[in-house]
N, C-alpha and C positions, 0 to 999 in steps of 0.2 A: 682879745688880740694881743694885748701887752704881755700877759702871762705866757701865751703861746710863743711869742717872739723871744722872751727870756729863755725858754727851754730850747728853742730851735732858731737861733739867730741867722742861720744860713738860708732859711726859706724865704723866698721872695713873694711877689704879689700873687702869682698863680697858685702856689701852694697854700698861701694864706686864704685865698678864695676857696680852695678845695676844703680846707679845714673848717671854714665858716659854713660851707655847704653840708659837711657832716654833722654840724650842730643844728642844722635846719634853718640857717640864716641865708637868704638869697641875696647875693650882692655880686655885681659884675666886677671885672678886673679894674675898671676905671674908678669905681667907688672905693674899692679896697686900696688902690694906689693913693687916692686922695686922703683916705683916713690914715694910712701909714705916714704920708708926708705931714699931715696935721699933727701926728704924735711925734714926729721927728725920728721915725724908725727907718732903718735902711738895712737891707740884707748884707751880710758879710760875705764877700766873694774875692777871689784873687784879682788884684789890680793889674794894670798894664805891665808889660815886661819891664823888670827892674834893670836889666842890663841894656840900657839905652845906647843906641848907636852914637858913636862919636865921643863917648866918655872914657873909653879905654885908652891907655897910653899908646898902644900900637894895635891897629886893626889888621889882622892877618888876611891876606888876599885869598880869594877862592880860586884855587889853581885849576879846577876842572871846568871853568866857565865856558871857554871856547874850544875845549878838547872834544874831538869827534871820537866816540868809543865805537870801534869797529870790530874788535875781536875779543874772545874770552880771555880772562886774566889780565886785561889791560889796566883795569882800575880795581883796587881792592878797598875794602872797608873793614874796620875792626871795632868791636864793642868790648870795652874793658870792664863792664859792670860786674862780671863774674869773679873778678879778682878780689880775694878776701882783704879787708882793710882793718887795721887795728885803730880803735878809737876809744880813748879813755879807759884803757886796760881791757876792753872787751873785743872779742873777735867777731866782726859782723860779716856774714856771708850773704850776699844778695844773689838771688837766683833769677 
């Protein structure tokens, strides 16, 4: 389990259980969870949102909260991810 964790640190209890099953070791998720805790191993995963509410200098209001949208073209949205950006001398184009 330790060697598999070093190669795949993002896999959690269920995938570790499936890995053990492919090796012919029958263990349920509770047993695998207990063994991982005993070894001090924990899957690497994205933590909670880093942009926590209230830590910004100014919180912009949501202007559409109480607006009744009743006709076409009343509210518009834009996505600027297609605009090429220069970063460290390279031109990055996201599609």
